[in-house]
C-alpha positions as CSV (number, residue, x, y, z in Angstrom):
1,M,-11.6,29.5,8.5
2,R,-8.6,27.5,9.5
3,V,-8.5,26.1,13.0
4,F,-5.1,26.5,14.7
5,L,-4.0,24.3,17.7
6,D,-2.4,26.0,20.8
7,F,1.2,25.3,19.9
8,E,0.5,26.9,16.4
9,K,-0.2,30.4,17.7
10,P,3.1,31.9,16.2
11,I,2.1,30.6,12.9
12,A,-1.4,31.8,13.2
13,E,-0.2,35.3,14.0
14,L,2.0,35.3,11.0
15,E,-0.8,34.0,8.7
16,A,-3.2,36.7,10.1
17,K,-0.7,39.4,9.2
18,I,-0.3,38.0,5.7
19,V,-4.1,38.0,5.3
20,E,-4.3,41.6,6.7
21,L,-1.6,42.9,4.3
22,R,-3.3,41.2,1.2
23,Q,-6.5,43.0,2.0
24,M,-4.8,46.4,2.2
25,S,-4.7,48.6,-0.8
26,E,-1.1,49.3,-1.6
27,P,0.0,52.6,-0.1
28,G,2.7,54.7,-1.8
29,G,6.2,53.6,-1.2
30,I,5.5,50.2,0.4
31,N,5.7,47.1,-1.7
32,I,2.9,45.0,-0.4
33,A,3.8,41.9,-2.4
34,E,7.5,42.1,-1.1
35,E,6.3,42.3,2.5
36,V,3.8,39.4,1.9
37,A,6.7,37.2,0.4
38,K,8.9,37.8,3.4
39,L,6.0,36.9,5.9
40,E,5.1,33.8,3.9
41,E,8.8,32.7,3.9
42,K,8.9,33.3,7.7
43,A,5.5,31.4,8.3
44,D,6.8,28.5,6.3
45,R,10.1,28.4,8.3
46,Q,8.0,28.5,11.5
47,L,5.7,25.8,10.4
48,R,8.7,23.5,9.4
49,L,10.4,24.2,12.7
50,T,7.3,23.5,14.8
51,Y,6.3,20.2,13.0
52,S,9.9,18.9,13.0
53,K,9.8,18.6,16.8
54,L,6.3,17.8,17.8
55,S,5.9,16.1,21.1
56,P,3.6,12.9,21.4
57,W,1.0,15.1,23.0
58,Q,1.1,17.6,20.1
59,K,0.9,14.8,17.7
60,T,-2.2,13.5,19.5
61,Q,-3.8,17.0,19.1
62,V,-3.0,16.9,15.3
63,A,-4.4,13.4,15.0
64,R,-7.6,14.8,16.5
65,H,-7.8,18.0,14.4
66,T,-11.3,18.7,13.3
67,D,-10.2,19.4,9.8
68,R,-8.3,16.3,9.3
69,P,-9.7,14.1,6.4
70,K,-12.1,11.5,7.7
71,A,-12.5,7.9,6.6
72,K,-15.5,8.7,4.4
73,Q,-13.4,11.2,2.4
74,Y,-10.8,8.6,1.9
75,V,-13.3,6.0,0.7
76,E,-15.1,8.4,-1.7
77,T,-12.0,9.6,-3.2
78,L,-9.9,6.4,-3.5
79,I,-12.7,3.8,-4.1
80,T,-14.5,4.2,-7.4
81,G,-18.1,2.9,-7.8
82,F,-18.4,2.6,-4.0
83,T,-21.6,0.8,-3.0
84,P,-22.2,1.0,0.8
85,L,-23.6,-2.0,2.7
86,A,-25.4,-1.6,6.0
87,G,-26.5,-3.5,9.0
88,D,-25.3,-6.4,11.1
89,R,-28.2,-8.6,10.2
90,A,-29.0,-9.0,13.9
91,F,-29.8,-5.7,15.6
92,A,-29.3,-2.5,13.6
93,E,-27.2,-0.3,11.4
94,D,-24.3,1.7,13.1
95,E,-23.2,4.6,11.2
96,A,-19.9,4.9,13.1
97,I,-18.5,2.2,10.8
98,I,-19.0,2.6,7.1
99,G,-18.3,-0.3,4.6
100,G,-19.0,-1.4,1.1
101,L,-17.8,-2.7,-2.2
102,G,-15.9,-0.8,-4.8
103,R,-12.8,-0.7,-6.9
104,F,-9.3,0.5,-5.9
105,R,-7.1,1.1,-8.9
106,G,-9.3,-1.1,-10.9
107,R,-9.4,-4.1,-8.5
108,A,-12.5,-5.0,-6.7
109,V,-12.2,-4.5,-2.9
110,M,-14.1,-4.3,0.3
111,A,-13.5,-1.0,2.0
112,L,-14.2,-0.2,5.7
113,G,-13.7,2.9,7.8
114,I,-14.4,4.3,11.2
115,E,-16.1,7.7,10.5
116,K,-16.0,10.6,13.0
117,G,-18.0,13.1,10.9
118,Q,-17.2,16.5,9.7
119,D,-19.6,18.8,11.3
120,T,-22.0,18.8,14.4
121,E,-24.8,17.0,12.5
122,S,-22.6,14.3,10.9
123,R,-20.7,13.9,14.2
124,I,-23.8,13.1,16.0
125,R,-25.0,10.7,13.2
126,H,-21.8,8.8,13.3
127,N,-21.5,8.8,17.1
128,F,-18.1,10.7,16.8
129,G,-16.5,7.6,15.5
130,S,-17.4,5.4,18.5
131,A,-19.0,2.3,17.3
132,R,-21.5,0.1,19.1
133,P,-21.5,-3.7,19.0
134,E,-23.7,-3.8,15.9
135,G,-21.0,-1.7,14.2
136,Y,-18.4,-4.3,14.8
137,R,-20.7,-7.0,13.9
138,K,-21.3,-5.4,10.5
139,A,-17.6,-5.0,10.0
140,R,-17.2,-8.9,10.7
141,R,-20.1,-9.6,8.3
142,L,-18.4,-7.6,5.5
143,M,-15.0,-9.0,6.1
144,E,-16.4,-12.6,5.9
145,L,-18.3,-11.6,2.8
146,A,-15.0,-10.3,1.3
147,G,-13.3,-13.6,2.1
148,R,-16.1,-15.6,0.3
149,F,-15.7,-13.4,-2.9
150,D,-11.9,-13.2,-2.8
151,L,-11.9,-9.5,-2.2
152,P,-9.0,-7.6,-0.6
153,I,-9.9,-5.6,2.4
154,L,-8.9,-1.9,3.0
155,T,-9.8,-0.4,6.4
156,F,-9.3,3.3,7.5
157,V,-9.1,3.7,11.2
158,D,-10.0,6.8,13.2
159,T,-11.5,6.5,16.6
160,S,-11.0,7.5,20.2
161,G,-12.4,4.0,21.1
162,A,-15.5,2.0,21.1
163,F,-18.8,3.4,22.6
164,P,-18.6,2.8,26.3
165,G,-22.3,3.1,27.1
166,I,-24.3,0.8,29.2
167,E,-26.5,-0.2,26.3
168,A,-23.4,-1.3,24.4
169,E,-22.2,-3.4,27.2
170,E,-25.7,-5.0,27.4
171,R,-25.4,-5.9,23.8
172,G,-22.0,-7.5,24.0
173,Q,-19.5,-4.8,23.1
174,A,-16.3,-6.9,24.2
175,E,-17.5,-10.0,22.4
176,A,-18.3,-8.0,19.3
177,I,-14.9,-6.4,19.2
178,A,-13.1,-9.7,19.9
179,R,-15.0,-11.4,17.0
180,S,-14.1,-8.4,14.7
181,I,-10.4,-8.8,15.5
182,E,-10.8,-12.6,15.0
183,A,-12.3,-11.8,11.5
184,C,-9.4,-9.6,10.6
185,L,-6.9,-12.4,11.6
186,E,-8.8,-15.2,9.9
187,A,-9.6,-13.3,6.6
188,P,-8.5,-15.5,3.7
189,V,-7.7,-12.4,1.7
190,P,-5.1,-9.5,2.2
191,L,-6.2,-6.9,4.7
192,V,-4.4,-3.6,4.6
193,A,-5.3,-1.2,7.6
194,T,-4.4,2.4,7.7
195,V,-4.7,4.5,10.9
196,I,-5.5,7.9,9.5
197,G,-6.1,9.8,12.9
198,E,-6.6,8.3,16.2
199,G,-6.2,4.6,16.8
200,G,-7.9,4.2,20.2
201,S,-8.0,0.9,22.1
202,G,-9.9,-2.2,21.0
203,G,-12.2,-0.1,19.0
204,A,-9.4,0.6,16.7
205,I,-7.8,-2.9,16.7
206,A,-11.1,-4.4,15.7
207,L,-10.5,-3.0,12.2
208,A,-6.7,-2.7,12.3
209,A,-5.4,-6.3,12.8
210,G,-4.2,-6.5,9.3
211,D,-1.6,-8.2,7.2
212,A,-0.1,-4.7,6.7
213,V,-0.7,-1.9,9.0
214,L,0.0,1.7,7.9
215,M,0.0,5.0,9.8
216,L,-0.2,8.6,8.8
217,E,2.9,10.5,10.0
218,H,1.0,12.4,12.7
219,A,-1.5,9.7,13.6
220,V,-1.4,8.0,17.0
221,Y,-2.3,4.4,18.1
222,S,-2.6,3.3,21.6
223,V,-4.2,1.0,24.0
224,I,-5.8,4.0,25.9
225,S,-6.1,7.7,25.4
226,P,-3.5,9.9,27.1
227,E,-6.3,11.4,29.2
228,G,-7.6,8.0,30.2
229,C,-4.2,6.9,31.1
230,A,-3.5,10.0,33.2
231,S,-6.7,9.6,35.1
232,I,-5.8,6.0,36.1
233,L,-2.2,6.6,36.9
234,W,-2.2,10.1,38.4
235,R,-6.0,10.6,39.0
236,D,-5.5,13.8,37.1
237,A,-6.4,14.1,33.3
238,A,-4.2,17.3,33.2
239,Q,-1.3,14.9,33.1
240,A,-2.3,13.8,29.6
241,P,1.0,15.2,28.0
242,A,3.1,13.0,30.4
243,A,1.0,10.1,29.7
244,A,1.3,10.6,25.8
245,E,5.1,10.5,26.3
246,A,5.0,7.4,28.2
247,L,2.5,5.5,26.0
248,R,4.7,5.7,22.9
249,L,1.8,6.2,20.7
250,T,3.3,8.0,17.7
251,A,3.9,6.4,14.3
252,Q,7.6,6.8,14.6
253,D,7.6,4.9,17.8
254,L,5.4,2.1,16.6
255,R,7.4,1.7,13.5
256,Q,10.6,1.5,15.6
257,F,9.0,-1.3,17.6
258,G,7.9,-3.2,14.5
259,L,4.3,-2.8,15.4
260,I,3.4,-1.1,12.1
261,D,4.7,-1.6,8.7
262,R,4.9,1.8,7.1
263,I,4.6,5.5,7.8
264,I,2.8,7.7,5.3
265,S,4.2,11.2,5.0
266,E,1.7,14.0,5.5
267,P,1.9,17.5,3.9
268,L,3.8,20.1,5.8
269,G,1.7,21.2,8.8
270,G,-0.4,18.1,8.9
271,A,-3.1,16.4,6.9
272,H,-5.6,19.0,7.9
273,R,-3.8,21.6,5.8
274,D,-4.1,19.8,2.6
275,P,-6.6,16.9,2.9
276,A,-6.6,16.3,-1.0
277,A,-2.8,15.8,-1.1
278,T,-2.9,13.6,1.9
279,I,-5.6,11.2,0.4
């Protein structure tokens, strides 16, 4: 069942009518197929109109959509013969960050991604894409390994930010993120980073300080979430839409500022409507 965002309610109503009509047996004198075609055309127009003028806050909602393709889907589809590698060789394995070896268009590469998970079970397992220090230390280890074997690095970024728990701070979260950013910058091989959903704070930069940084059309990339910014500036998380506007976090804004290199178009209605085409 498709999940609709608040601003998509008019589209949801039209698509519900289309489904209802298709389920009806054709009564005499009414051409169901013709009515469905008219509604589909109207729904398509409404979808195009809505997505042609999304606000930064609406883009943030699209970037967080639960059906949006996640890092694991990109890796499994684009990277052939993918062999996952685990652990930071110091403390533990962190499943919020996935990584391993494979081939992209026949070329051996190292692929890394921040994985949010697709359902309740996998979201809990991947800690909703919020990595702990061992996750960033694993990322650093794999980037250094790629450098030793002359393997280009591809990263897929989708996180609201690094895990902020006390245990993460005790294990050196800030240092781990800084070292991961350092590994990105010092890698002796090309590193291409793609923000596929949320690019949140240092937790995203840790895998996105690349030679080329790409963003999907409706992805966002910011030093802080709109809710976090609103809580600091206005002491009111309800001001998140205003914060999103001020943060200039959309792909279009960041391309204009020269902070990213390329915007990747999404299917009409966002990546969540057609994950396969997006990937």
